[in-house]
Backbone as CSV, one residue per row, in Angstrom:
resi,resn,N_x,N_y,N_z,CA_x,CA_y,CA_z,C_x,C_y,C_z
1,MET,13.874,11.360,7.267,12.519,11.678,6.881,11.639,10.794,7.730
2,ASN,10.605,11.417,8.334,9.692,10.713,9.230,8.380,10.374,8.480
3,ALA,7.590,9.607,9.170,6.347,9.037,8.570,5.361,10.096,8.129
4,THR,5.273,11.105,8.848,4.245,12.243,8.450,4.800,12.861,7.178
5,GLU,6.036,13.064,7.072,6.639,13.720,5.842,6.443,12.811,4.646
6,ILE,6.645,11.557,4.791,6.424,10.571,3.657,4.990,10.634,3.260
7,ILE,4.006,10.519,4.154,2.677,10.523,3.932,2.228,11.723,3.074
8,ALA,2.763,12.920,3.603,2.452,14.156,2.905,3.002,14.294,1.488
9,ARG,4.041,13.529,1.196,4.619,13.511,-0.202,3.972,12.532,-1.061
10,LEU,3.031,11.778,-0.574,2.354,10.772,-1.384,1.494,11.518,-2.572
11,PRO,1.544,11.080,-3.812,0.874,11.716,-4.802,-0.593,11.341,-4.929
12,TYR,-1.157,11.054,-3.817,-2.643,10.634,-3.785,-3.429,11.563,-2.687
13,GLN,-4.687,11.562,-2.803,-5.545,12.243,-1.872,-6.826,11.395,-1.753
14,LYS,-7.567,11.637,-0.793,-8.864,10.988,-0.585,-9.669,11.364,-1.781
15,PRO,-10.448,10.498,-2.242,-10.794,9.230,-1.874,-9.869,8.086,-2.274
16,PHE,-8.663,8.368,-2.832,-7.798,7.463,-3.445,-6.523,7.271,-2.532
17,LEU,-6.453,7.791,-1.391,-5.379,7.600,-0.459,-5.665,6.455,0.460
18,PHE,-4.844,5.380,0.409,-5.163,4.132,1.225,-3.984,3.973,2.207
19,VAL,-3.605,5.053,2.926,-2.585,4.964,3.910,-2.988,5.856,5.081
20,ASP,-3.151,5.269,6.242,-3.503,6.046,7.436,-2.190,6.489,8.218
21,GLU,-1.399,5.503,8.515,-0.241,5.798,9.293,0.927,4.767,8.827
22,LEU,2.142,5.245,9.175,3.290,4.362,8.969,3.760,4.093,10.417
23,LEU,3.915,2.785,10.672,4.362,2.272,11.959,5.979,2.164,12.028
24,HIS,6.487,1.790,10.965,8.001,1.667,10.947,8.375,1.722,9.450
25,ILE,9.575,2.392,9.327,10.218,2.482,7.958,11.667,2.508,8.049
26,ASP,12.421,1.729,7.299,13.883,1.798,7.092,14.243,1.435,5.708
27,GLU,15.515,1.277,5.458,16.000,1.028,4.010,15.544,-0.351,3.636
28,ASN,15.128,-1.256,4.499,14.769,-2.585,4.069,13.266,-2.883,3.999
29,GLY,12.457,-2.013,4.479,11.097,-2.159,4.420,10.224,-1.211,5.177
30,VAL,8.953,-1.435,5.183,7.951,-0.522,5.785,6.815,-1.268,6.387
31,GLU,6.100,-0.702,7.416,4.838,-1.254,7.965,3.905,-0.111,8.115
32,GLY,2.716,-0.227,7.721,1.705,0.791,7.877,0.301,0.237,7.882
33,THR,-0.667,1.188,8.146,-2.009,0.683,8.278,-2.962,1.577,7.436
34,PHE,-4.163,0.934,7.247,-5.305,1.693,6.560,-6.605,0.992,7.103
35,THR,-7.596,1.777,7.314,-8.922,1.231,7.720,-9.948,1.523,6.607
36,PHE,-10.429,0.425,6.125,-11.388,0.440,5.009,-12.817,0.776,5.526
37,ASP,-12.985,2.131,5.706,-14.274,2.598,6.114,-15.511,2.210,5.320
38,LYS,-16.548,1.848,6.117,-17.737,1.334,5.467,-18.362,2.274,4.412
39,ASN,-17.959,3.605,4.477,-18.602,4.640,3.668,-17.806,4.833,2.375
40,LEU,-16.811,4.060,2.158,-16.058,4.225,0.911,-16.906,3.871,-0.211
41,GLU,-16.955,4.733,-1.287,-17.867,4.554,-2.413,-17.987,3.265,-3.121
42,PHE,-16.811,2.642,-3.243,-16.785,1.292,-3.890,-17.609,0.224,-3.309
43,TYR,-17.867,0.328,-1.977,-18.673,-0.724,-1.327,-20.022,-0.681,-1.732
44,GLU,-20.583,0.404,-2.293,-21.956,0.496,-2.598,-22.443,-0.547,-3.708
45,GLY,-21.587,-0.864,-4.637,-21.884,-1.832,-5.561,-21.048,-3.067,-5.554
46,HIS,-20.288,-3.366,-4.573,-19.340,-4.508,-4.619,-19.428,-5.244,-3.335
47,PHE,-20.334,-6.097,-3.131,-21.363,-6.751,-3.780,-22.667,-6.326,-3.324
48,LYS,-23.822,-6.740,-3.897,-25.139,-6.265,-3.575,-25.539,-6.503,-2.210
49,THR,-25.380,-7.760,-1.754,-25.796,-8.212,-0.427,-24.852,-8.263,0.725
50,LYS,-23.510,-8.339,0.344,-22.457,-8.315,1.402,-21.257,-7.649,0.808
51,ALA,-20.969,-6.377,1.226,-19.859,-5.669,0.580,-18.499,-6.296,0.973
52,VAL,-17.574,-6.296,-0.075,-16.304,-6.902,0.022,-15.314,-5.807,-0.650
53,THR,-14.157,-5.690,-0.007,-13.127,-4.825,-0.711,-12.609,-5.381,-1.971
54,PRO,-12.721,-4.728,-3.088,-12.243,-5.171,-4.329,-10.666,-5.537,-4.298
55,GLY,-10.348,-6.574,-5.013,-8.904,-6.864,-4.978,-8.037,-5.827,-5.469
56,VAL,-8.398,-5.086,-6.419,-7.638,-3.998,-7.084,-7.365,-2.909,-6.015
57,ILE,-8.210,-2.708,-5.094,-8.113,-1.717,-4.013,-7.153,-2.257,-2.982
58,LEU,-7.271,-3.544,-2.694,-6.244,-4.165,-1.798,-4.878,-4.080,-2.322
59,ILE,-4.713,-4.357,-3.586,-3.389,-4.156,-4.177,-2.885,-2.722,-4.134
60,GLU,-3.857,-1.788,-4.309,-3.468,-0.434,-4.335,-2.953,0.016,-2.863
61,SER,-3.672,-0.443,-1.892,-3.193,-0.169,-0.504,-1.855,-0.784,-0.292
62,MET,-1.675,-1.996,-0.703,-0.389,-2.714,-0.544,0.787,-1.956,-1.257
63,ALA,0.377,-1.403,-2.522,1.450,-0.698,-3.268,1.831,0.692,-2.658
64,GLN,0.685,1.328,-2.238,0.999,2.718,-1.694,1.834,2.605,-0.383
65,ILE,1.459,1.659,0.510,2.151,1.528,1.722,3.555,0.896,1.550
66,GLY,3.448,-0.323,0.877,4.665,-1.240,0.748,5.634,-0.847,-0.277
67,VAL,5.287,-0.087,-1.305,6.252,0.215,-2.346,6.523,1.804,-2.409
68,VAL,5.336,2.552,-2.582,5.483,3.958,-2.793,6.132,4.735,-1.542
69,CYS,5.586,4.331,-0.392,6.112,4.952,0.844,7.666,4.610,1.033
70,LEU,7.913,3.379,0.766,9.380,2.915,0.866,10.185,3.704,-0.198
71,GLY,9.672,3.778,-1.414,10.423,4.504,-2.497,10.637,5.930,-2.121
72,ILE,9.679,6.626,-1.564,9.878,8.002,-1.199,10.941,8.058,-0.061
73,TYR,10.898,7.137,0.877,11.940,7.160,1.912,13.337,6.951,1.314
74,LEU,13.397,5.985,0.427,14.763,5.674,-0.168,15.247,6.785,-1.010
75,LEU,14.408,7.464,-1.668,14.734,8.672,-2.559,14.431,9.929,-1.986
76,HIS,14.492,10.144,-0.640,14.010,11.293,-0.021,14.660,12.603,-0.568
77,ASP,15.906,12.509,-0.968,16.630,13.714,-1.431,16.209,14.162,-2.793
78,THR,15.812,13.139,-3.608,15.492,13.486,-5.075,13.946,13.382,-5.372
79,PHE,13.208,12.776,-4.444,11.725,12.636,-4.710,11.080,14.087,-4.608
80,ASN,10.171,14.527,-5.561,9.481,15.759,-5.380,8.239,15.660,-6.208
81,SER,7.506,16.782,-6.346,6.192,16.741,-6.993,6.270,16.428,-8.507
82,ASP,7.474,16.432,-9.112,7.618,16.172,-10.549,7.926,14.698,-10.716
83,SER,8.243,13.953,-9.606,8.572,12.510,-9.645,7.359,11.779,-10.228
84,VAL,7.670,10.717,-11.034,6.596,9.911,-11.695,6.732,8.570,-11.127
85,ILE,5.517,7.977,-10.597,5.486,6.601,-10.039,4.634,5.799,-10.912
86,ALA,5.082,4.607,-11.133,4.315,3.708,-12.074,4.540,2.191,-11.521
87,LEU,3.394,1.604,-11.439,3.358,0.177,-11.044,3.935,-0.632,-12.272
88,THR,4.802,-1.536,-12.107,5.269,-2.320,-13.228,4.914,-3.782,-13.045
89,SER,4.658,-4.316,-11.929,4.220,-5.701,-11.928,3.614,-6.042,-10.486
90,THR,2.712,-6.982,-10.536,2.054,-7.521,-9.282,1.839,-8.982,-9.411
91,GLU,2.039,-9.732,-8.314,1.643,-11.092,-8.286,1.149,-11.246,-6.817
92,VAL,-0.223,-11.267,-6.675,-0.745,-11.242,-5.347,-1.739,-12.367,-5.283
93,GLU,-1.693,-13.002,-4.189,-2.597,-14.149,-3.755,-3.580,-13.601,-2.770
94,PHE,-4.890,-13.806,-3.073,-5.964,-13.358,-2.077,-6.353,-14.549,-1.294
95,LEU,-6.317,-14.486,0.042,-6.663,-15.577,0.956,-7.891,-15.534,1.691
96,ARG,-8.317,-14.222,1.941,-9.581,-14.036,2.774,-10.129,-12.667,2.328
97,PRO,-11.426,-12.596,2.395,-12.118,-11.374,2.056,-11.792,-10.189,3.112
98,VAL,-11.831,-9.067,2.608,-11.643,-7.931,3.557,-12.993,-7.074,3.499
99,TYR,-13.666,-7.036,4.556,-14.954,-6.441,4.723,-14.878,-4.905,5.091
100,PRO,-15.896,-4.178,4.920,-15.923,-2.798,5.433,-15.570,-2.730,6.905
101,ASN,-14.935,-1.589,7.251,-14.495,-1.335,8.651,-13.341,-2.271,9.126
102,THR,-12.709,-2.889,8.261,-11.492,-3.664,8.609,-10.263,-2.765,8.543
103,LYS,-9.561,-2.798,9.700,-8.199,-2.140,9.709,-7.181,-3.232,9.299
104,VAL,-6.338,-2.859,8.263,-5.308,-3.745,7.806,-3.975,-3.213,8.034
105,ILE,-3.103,-4.120,8.192,-1.595,-3.838,8.424,-0.858,-4.369,7.243
106,VAL,-0.173,-3.446,6.574,0.646,-3.830,5.362,2.098,-3.769,5.842
107,LYS,2.793,-4.885,5.501,4.240,-4.950,5.780,4.964,-5.352,4.476
108,SER,5.965,-4.571,4.201,6.761,-4.980,2.998,8.192,-5.143,3.354
109,GLU,8.832,-5.974,2.555,10.309,-6.217,2.652,10.869,-5.933,1.348
110,LYS,11.864,-5.116,1.272,12.547,-4.878,-0.092,13.275,-6.119,-0.608
111,ILE,12.954,-6.465,-1.824,13.743,-7.486,-2.406,14.895,-6.884,-3.214
112,TYR,14.656,-5.874,-3.970,15.717,-5.110,-4.608,15.310,-3.696,-4.957
113,PHE,16.164,-2.670,-5.031,16.023,-1.443,-5.568,17.314,-1.115,-6.412
114,ARG,16.992,-1.044,-7.701,18.133,-0.706,-8.614,17.524,-0.107,-9.879
115,PHE,18.269,0.781,-10.442,17.823,1.484,-11.674,16.491,2.171,-11.588
116,GLY,16.185,2.546,-10.451,14.878,3.249,-10.239,13.714,2.316,-10.063
117,LYS,13.944,0.949,-10.020,12.849,-0.073,-9.908,12.964,-0.568,-8.477
118,LEU,11.842,-0.534,-7.796,11.747,-1.157,-6.400,10.794,-2.330,-6.394
119,LYS,11.250,-3.488,-5.983,10.471,-4.675,-5.894,10.421,-5.050,-4.532
120,CYS,9.226,-5.482,-3.962,9.018,-5.784,-2.505,8.118,-6.989,-2.385
121,LYS,8.401,-7.688,-1.338,7.401,-8.766,-0.913,6.433,-8.019,0.078
122,VAL,5.198,-8.182,-0.187,4.269,-7.425,0.642,3.122,-8.388,1.176
123,VAL,2.779,-8.089,2.460,1.788,-8.998,3.170,0.756,-7.995,3.814
124,LEU,-0.516,-8.362,3.611,-1.566,-7.595,4.186,-2.302,-8.398,5.208
125,LYS,-2.389,-7.905,6.400,-3.009,-8.662,7.461,-4.128,-7.934,8.109
126,ASN,-4.969,-8.625,8.855,-5.974,-7.895,9.796,-5.377,-7.802,11.058
127,GLU,-6.072,-7.136,11.969,-5.576,-6.872,13.433,-5.414,-8.147,14.156
128,LYS,-6.032,-9.251,13.736,-5.794,-10.553,14.452,-4.554,-11.211,13.960
129,GLY,-3.828,-10.542,12.943,-2.662,-11.176,12.415,-2.873,-12.159,11.304
130,GLU,-4.057,-12.360,10.911,-4.454,-13.244,9.806,-3.935,-12.669,8.478
131,ILE,-3.244,-13.430,7.618,-2.881,-12.934,6.366,-4.184,-12.898,5.470
132,LEU,-4.411,-11.770,4.905,-5.501,-11.666,3.985,-5.080,-11.808,2.548
133,CYS,-3.948,-11.245,2.108,-3.294,-11.387,0.902,-1.878,-11.121,0.955
134,ASN,-1.085,-11.684,0.037,0.367,-11.427,-0.030,0.830,-11.692,-1.402
135,GLY,2.127,-11.168,-1.597,2.769,-11.336,-2.933,3.871,-10.404,-3.057
136,THR,4.145,-10.180,-4.420,5.309,-9.206,-4.695,4.616,-8.102,-5.653
137,ILE,5.259,-6.909,-5.357,4.781,-5.768,-6.143,5.971,-4.920,-6.489
138,ALA,6.157,-4.423,-7.757,7.176,-3.684,-8.228,6.761,-2.444,-8.805
139,GLY,7.547,-1.353,-8.702,7.234,-0.137,-9.327,8.445,0.579,-9.712
140,MET,8.320,1.626,-10.518,9.389,2.525,-10.934,9.126,3.974,-10.425
141,ILE,10.154,4.576,-10.001,9.980,6.002,-9.443,11.121,6.720,-10.188
142,SER,10.704,7.725,-10.905,11.710,8.544,-11.603,11.313,10.046,-11.451
């Protein structure tokens, strides 16, 4: 299964799709990108004088690329439109703000995948390689 097929199988669409491309994927992890365009609606009110990407949106991008894309890859034979995806836990540390028009690179490393639960170590960086946030994210796919 290639990157284009995985992205096409994601159960999201704009404006809630936070995956632009997958750079690498194998059974141990995934790396992908997303650009936070300045015209995304949530920037309008977060914050009044200098827009910043909300942490919950950063976690969502990390989860979509780092967990869901990897889960689809791992379950490629059984994943379909009836599959259910649920976030089960997150522990994310925010280190730097993410401003509009920032392209981020999300890289995840599988910690374990068993009994339908996938847990990954996930890092979100900017194009300079600076870590913006990192942590662990887990989800269930059934």
